N, C-alpha and C positions, 0 to 999 in steps of 0.2 A: 318632395314631401311638403305638404301644406301644414300650417299651424294646427288646423282642426284634425289632422291625421293623428295627433296625439291620442285621440279616442280609439284608434285602431291598434295601438300598442298592446301587446299581451306579454307580460314580463314574469316568467317563472322564478321562484326563489325557494330556498330552504328544502331541497330534496331530502327525503328520508326513506331508507330502504327497510322493507320487512326483514325479519331475522333470516329467512331463507334466501333473501336476495331476489325473489321473484316479482315483487311489486315495489313501486316507488310512489310516494305521495309527495306532492309539491304544491305550494301556493302559487297562484297566478294572479298578478295584479292587473288592473285595468282602470280606465277613467270613464266615469259615467258623466258625460257632458250635460245631459238633460238635468240631472240632479246636482251637478257641479260638485261631485264627490269622487273619492277613490273607492274602488271595490276590491275585494280579494276573495277568490274561490279556491277550494281545495280540489285537486284532480289526482286520480289514481291511475297508474299505467303499468301494465305488465312489462318487465324489463326485457323480455325476449322480443318485444315489438309485435306480438301476435294479435293485439287488439289496440284500437285507438284509446287515447286518454278518456277516462270517465269522470264527469263532474261529480264530486262527492258532497260539496256544500255550495250554496249559492246565495246571493243577495245581501251578504254582510261584508265586513272587512275581516276575513279570516287569514291568518298567517302563521308562519313558523311551525308547521305540522311536524310531529315526531311519533314514529311507531314506538310502542313499548317494547322492551327487550323480548317479551314472549310473543309479540306480534298480535295480541288480542285487542289492543287499544291504540287509538291515535289521540294524542294531546295536541292542542293548538291554542293560539290566542284569537279571540273573537272580539271585535268592536262593532258598534253600530254608529249611526250618525249622531246619537246622543251620548253614548257610553264609551268609557275608556276600554282598552283591551283587557279582557278577563280570561283566565285560564279555563279551558273546556276540555272534556274527554268524551270520546264516542267510540263505540265498537268499530273495529277495523273492517267488519263486513257490512257496515251501514247501521243506521239507527239515529236516534235523536241525541244531539250533543247535550251534555250536562255540565253546568258551571260548577267547578269544584271549590272555588273560593271567590270572594268579592272584596275588592279594595277600592276606596274612593278614587284613587288615581291610577287604577289598573295594575296589571302584572307585566313583568318584562321577561328577561332571560329565564329559561327553565330547563330541567333535565329529569328524565325518568331514573328511578332507582334501579339497581341491577335486578331486583326481584319483581319489578313491574307493579309494585304496590303503592309506592310513594312518588311524589314529585317535589323536587327542590326548585324554588323560584325566587325572583327578586321583585319586591314591590316597594314603592315610595310611601312613607307614612307622613301625612300632612299634620302640621300643628292643628290642634282643635280650633275651630272657628275660621279656618282658612280653606281655600280651594273648594268651597261648596259643602264643607262638612256641616255647616250650619245654614240651612236653607234661608234663614232670615238675614244672613250677612253676605251680601254680594261683594265682589272684589273691591269695589270702590269704598266700601264701608269697613273693610278689614282694618285692624289696628296697624300702626306704623311698624316698619321693620327696623330693628337696631342692627346695623352692620358693623362688624369688628374685624372682618377678615378680607383678604384679597379675593378669595374664591367664594362667591355667594350667588352667582347666577351663571346661566349657560344659554347661549343662543338657541332658539327653536324649542326651548323648554321653559325658561323663566328662572325665578329664584329657586335656589337649591338648598339654602341653609335652613329652610323651614319645612323641607320634605325629603329627608334622607332616604335613600334606597337601602332596604334591609333584606336579609335572607330568611326564607321560611321553608318549612317542610310540611306537606299535607298528605294525608291518606287519600290517594286519588280515586279509590274504588268504594269508599264508605260514604253513604249519603250523610250530608250535614257534618262532615268531619271538620274539626277546628284546626286551622294551621298552627304550627309551632314556630315561634319566632326564634331564630338561632343567633341573630346579631342584634346588638343594641348600641346606644351611644351616638354621639354627634359625628358620625363617620359615614362615608359612602361605601357601598358594597356592590359587587357585581360578579358576573361570570362564574356561577356556582357549578361544581362538578362533584360527582360521587366517587368514592373509593370502590374498588371491585367487590368488597365484602359488604357494602352498604352501611358501614358503621360511621363513616366520616365524610364530611363535605369540605371541599376546598373552595376558596373564593379569593377574589382580589380586593384589596382595600388599602387605604392610606390611613394609618393610625399612629404614626410617629409624631413626635412633638412639633417638628417643623413642617408638618404636612401642608400648611397653608402657604408656605414660602417656597415650595419646590414642586416638582412633578413626580416625585418618587411615590411608589406604592409597593405593596408586598403581597405574596401569596400566604394565606392563612389556612389552617385546618381547624375544624370544630366538630365535636361529636354530633352525629345526626339526631340524637335524642335531646341535645341541648348541653351547654357547658361553656367553658371559656375558650375563645379562639387562641391558637398558637401560631406565631409567625414562624415561617420556614425559610424565608429569603432574607436578604441582607440590607434592605432599604436603600439600595444604590441603583435601582432600575425603575422604570415605569413598566409595570407588568400587566398581562392580560391572558385570558383563555387558558387557565390551568387544566390539565388532564392527567389522570393517574396512569401509570404503567399497569399491565395486566396483573402483576404480582402485588401491586399496591405499594411497592417500596420506593418508587420514584414519582415525582410530579414534574411533568413537562409544562412549559409555559412560554409565552412570547414576552420579550423584554427589550427595552431600548434605553440608552443612556438618558439621564434625567435632564440634560440641557436641551434635548429634543430637536434643535435646529439642524435639519438635514440629516438626522441620525436614522440609520436603518434599524428595523426591528428584527431581532434575532430569535432563534429557537434555543431555549435554555432548559436545563434539567437541574433538579435539586432533590436530595433525599427527602422523603415524605416526613421524616421526623426532624428535619432541619439540622442534621448532625454534620453537614459539610456545606461548603459554600457553593452557590450555583455555578454551573459550567455551561459555557456557550458552545453550541454545536455548529452553527452555520457562520460562514464568512461574511462580514459586514460589507465587503465590496462585491459579493456575488449575489447575495440573497436579502430580500426584504419581505417580511411576512405580514405586513399590515397595509393593504391597499387603502388609500385615503378616501376614495369614493367608489361606490358601486359594489363594495363587499357585502356579503350576507352574514350568516352565522359564523362561518369559517372555523369549524371545530378543529382541534388537534386530534387526529385519529391515531391512537397509539396502540401498537401491538408489540410482540416480544422482540421484533427485529427492527422496526422503523416507525417513524412518525410521518403521517401524511398531511400535507398542508400546501398552500399556494405561496408563490413568490412573485414580485414584480420584476419584469425583465424587458427593457426596451419597448415599452408600450404593450407588451403581452403580460398575461397573468397565468403562467402554467401551473399545473398540479404536480407535485413531486412526492416521492417517498424518500425520506432522509434516514439512512441507517443509523441506529443509535450508537454504533461503534465509530461514527465519524467518517466512514468511507464515502465514496462518491455517490451522490443521490441519483435516483432514477426518475426521469420525467415520465409521468403517466399520461398526461394530456398537455400537449404543447402546441407549437405553431403560432400562426398569426391570428390569435384569438385570446379571449380572457375567460378564465374560470371564476365564477362569482360565488359559488357555493357547492357543497359536495357532501357525500356520505359513502361509506364502504361497509359491506357485510359479506362475509363468506366468500371472498375472492371477487366480489362484484363491486364496482365503483359506479355511482350515479352522480352526475354533476350538471349544474347549469352552466352552459358555455355559450358565449356570445361571439360575434364576429362583426366585420365592417358593415354588413347589411342585415344583421340579426341581433335583436335585443336579448336573445337567449332561448335555447332549447335544452331539454333534458337529454344528456348523452350518457350512454351506459358503456362501460369498459369491462369486458369479461374475456378471460383467456387470451389477452393481448389484442382483442378485436373491439373496435368501436362501432356503435350504432346509435343513431339519433332516433329517439322513440316518440318525440312530439313534433308538432308543426304549428305551434301557437303563433308564429310570425306570418303565416300564410295570408291572413287578411290584409296586413299592412303591405306585404310584398305584392299582392294583386292590385292594390289600390294606389300605391305611391311608387314613383320612379326613384328608387334608392341608388345612389351613385357609389362606385367603388373608391377605396382609398389607394393612392399611389405613394409609395415610400419615397422619402426625399432625404438625401445626405448633403450637408453643407460643411463648410470650414470657416470658423471664426477667424478674425484678424490675427489672433495669437496662435493659430494652427489647431485649435481644439475642434473636435468633431461635434456637429450638431445634427440631431436626428428629428425627423418630422414627417409630415404627410401633406399631400395636396388632393383636394377633391374638386373635380371640374363638372360643370353642368353638361347636360347632353347638348349636342349640336356643335357649331363651329364658333370659335372666338373671334376677336379677342374679348375676354370676359373681364369685367371689373373684379377686383380682388378684395377679399376681407381677410385680414391677418388676425387670427385669434390667439389669445394667450390664456393659459389655464390658471386656476387659482392655486393656493397652497402656501408658499411656492413648492413645498415638498409633496408633489402629486405628479400625475402623468396623464397626458393624452395617450390614446392607444387604439389597439385593434378591437374596437367594439362599435356598435351602432351608436352614433352620437346625434341625438335629435336636433341639436343646435346646428351642426354642420349640414345635416341633410335638409333642413328648412331653408338655409341660406343658399345652398347650391341649387335647390329646387326653384329658388326665385331668380336664378341667373347669375349668381356670384361664384367665382372660384374661391375656395377656402384653403388657406395655408395655416397649418397648426403644427406645433412641435414641442419639444421638451428641452428648453435651454438649461444651462447650468443652474443649479438650484432645484431641479426637478428630481423626482424619485424614479427608480427603475434602472439606474446606471451606476450604483454604488455610492458609498458614503462620501468619498472625496468629491464626486460630482455634486451631490446634494449640499455639501457644505462650502462649495466654492464661492458662494455669494455672501456668506456670513460677514456682517460688518461692512458690506460694500454693495448694497442694493443699487441697481441702475447702471452698473458697469458691465461686468461680463455677461450677465443675463440679457441686458439690452443689446449688446453686440451680437450675442447668439441669435436672438430673435430676428434682428435685421439681416444677419448672414443667411438665415433660413429663407427669409423673404427674397433676398437677392438671388438665391439659388433657384427658387420657384419661378422668378421672373425671367429666367433663361428660356422658359417655354413661351414661344411667340403667341400662344393662345391666351396668355395672361396679359392684361393691359396694365403696364407700369405707370400710366398716367391717371388711372382711376383706382386708388387704393384707400381702403378704410382700415382702421384698427379697432379692435374691441377685446374686452375681457372682463371677468368678474373676480372680485376679491383681490388676491395678488395680481390676477390678470387685469383687473381694473386699475390697480396701482401702476402696472407696467404701461397700460394705455395712457394714463395721465402723464407718466414719465416720458414716454416716447414723443408725445406731441409737444412737450416742453423742451425737447432736445433735437427735434427734427421737423422739417416743414414738408416732408414728402407725402403726407397723408391728406386726402381731400376732406375727411371727416373722421370722427372718433366716437365710440360709445364706451364710456367708463361706468362700470356697473358694480354696485356694492363694494366700492373701492376703499382702500386706505390711502388717503392723500396727504395726511399730516401726522407723523408719528408722535409729535409732542402731545397732542390731545388724545390720539388713539391709545396711548399708554394708560390713560385713566378712564377713558370712556368705553373701551372694548372689554368684553368678558375675559379675554386672554391677553389684553395689552400689557398688564403688569409683568407678565413673563416673556411675552413674545419680543417686545422691543429690546430688552436687555440681552436676550439670547441671539436675536437675529441682526439687530442694528447696532448694538453696543450701548455703552453708557456715557460716552462723550456727547454732551448736548449739541455741540457744533456739528459733529459727524451725523447725529440723528437728524438734525434739521437739513443737512446737505443731502440726505437720502430721501427727503420728502418732496413729492411733486409740487406741493403748494409753495414751497420755497422758491420754485422756478416759474411761477405762474406768469410773470412778466413776459416770458418768452413764448407763451402759447398764443397762436393765431388760428389754430385749427378749430372749426366748428365742433362743438361737443354736446352730445346727449348724455346726461347723467341719469342713471337708473338706480333707484334705491328703495328699500322697504322701511316703513316707519318703525317697525319693531325689530330691526336688525341690531342685535347686541354684539355680533362679531366685529363688523365694521359699522359702527353706529351712524345714523343719518347725518349727524353733524359733519362727518367726513365729506359727504356730498354737498351739504349746504355751504360749507366754508369755500369749497372750490367754485361752486355756482356763483356765489356773491362776488368772489374775486374776478371771475370771468366777466360777469355783467358790469362790474365797475370799470373794466378795461375794454368794454365795448366789443368783446368777443362773442360771436353767436353761440348761445348756450341755451339748452332746455333741461329742465329737471322733471323727471317722471317718478312720482312717489306712489308706492303701493300700500294701501292700508292693511293692517292686520297680518302682514307678512314679516318673516325674518330673513336670515341670510340665505336660506335654502329655497327662495322663491322659484328659481329657474328649474329646480329639480323636483320639488315636492310642494310648491305653493298651490293655492286654490286653482283648479283647472282653468276657470275663466280668467284668472290673473295671468296664468302662463300664456294663454292664447293672446290676451291683450298685450302682453310684453312682446311677443313675437310680432304682432301687427305694428307696434310702435317702432320696433327695430327695422322692419322692412320698409316702413314709411320713411324713416330717417335715411336709410341707404338709398331708397328710391329718389329722394330729393337731392342727394349729394353725389351718388355714384352712377345713377341713371343706367340701370342694366339694359342691355339690348334685348329686343324681342318682347 
């Protein structure tokens, strides 16, 4: 796969079934390299596979389509190159979309009412005079911001304390209907859901007194006509994705302990009137319902007997039905692949499923039989040589199992090796097409990647094994995986590079400070010094104390910059100027320290980008990044051929 092959990717998301289960609508994302933008089209496909997908909308950035419960309408979010995503509705048999509301910063999550007449949604409300609300006041002329809280900004979004997200209800079918604002105050709100009778809306929010000092949030309910919200959970979890039971008596939701570090997200239930404490349904060592990257809308689909949702599992993301009585769940879509989004109606399940050489297709499950009804990946498959993933098992020095994969180029080795470490740390590499790995293997490098302790998908004990001890067990696991891969004579143990982003960038910096086995390294959007990260990162105030501890000496000992005197490996540092998760000072401090010590180092800075550059940055920047990486490896690892 070449960097420019990004333009061939077609990525479906947010499948929604018609009430009779005979049609599915999905958004399909693509990159327009000529315009240097992302596009999104809506496609409708019969679930029996009797006809190919039919493009329903084109030329904009359309996403998150949802059939109305009566099947007559499709609601979706539409953005243009100039405008934020706004909520639109169009007839399900075709026609012109109609914008149902307009907000300066656009609309976010939404849901149809049971009677198909109203839509509940979330929109951010900017302070007057900010964010373009006054055309005569550009950003650089806005008044100063007075900050009094820990939580006031978010990477890839910006400041949050002056544009809180609130919940609205609008009559979706009436021309010119005015939305009704259901929430108010200096709070964030999200994940709205209707009660079955359409009288109540549930949502997630943090409204407790200490909300700025912790990660707790609650499920609230509010009358759909307006009124005071009522809290129904106990302010002891970080909650998301509430959904009512069919009788309206129970609210199901996802929740994780508030210290967050390596904690799995469980499936919980609570009486809708808040009359009893929440109860956890799923085992924290077996199930985790919150994929860190690559997840879509991920609704909780609740019926009388079970809740349907995904879980992370050793690099896979299967779809399960979890019986409400706590009995053994049933896997609906499993195997060496990942479910990214899904819907179910009338015994039919539609899901976006990806695999090692597929970015995702719409798969339908009916009467126990699967069928893939789209072929959006055909263009990439015809044009690029996609390489398979080979599973790899290793053993760490203390006997712990380490799980990962190897991808090898076509042809005969020995191949130079790139060791990749994922971000998080509580995330996972897995059974899905990973553009990064495919580009590097396409350029002649064998890629080794895996999930050391601290990763997600292997239970809570595995995820928390590195708390307070970064750079120990995780580093040993990564090197054990590399050693196991090098048992293959087609991998050249004398030409090894290491790279990673975010926590993976941290681990890259750490490894070259503690090992001389790498010819070169690429540390990207890394955290290199926890002392400054604690204050400069949007999450540093919470992350460092939960993950690294509160002892200043131990925090410094876990920072790669503390050990910079040991680094001799040539390093390319890649960072974005607007990264608020791992701010650019993290790269600058390491770069200066390396230059002062006469270590070969380069700093590649991307303007206008945040922490998500490699996944959702400007297309031209993503390609330029790939080209710089391949140039660096070409200079230092010299691929054959």
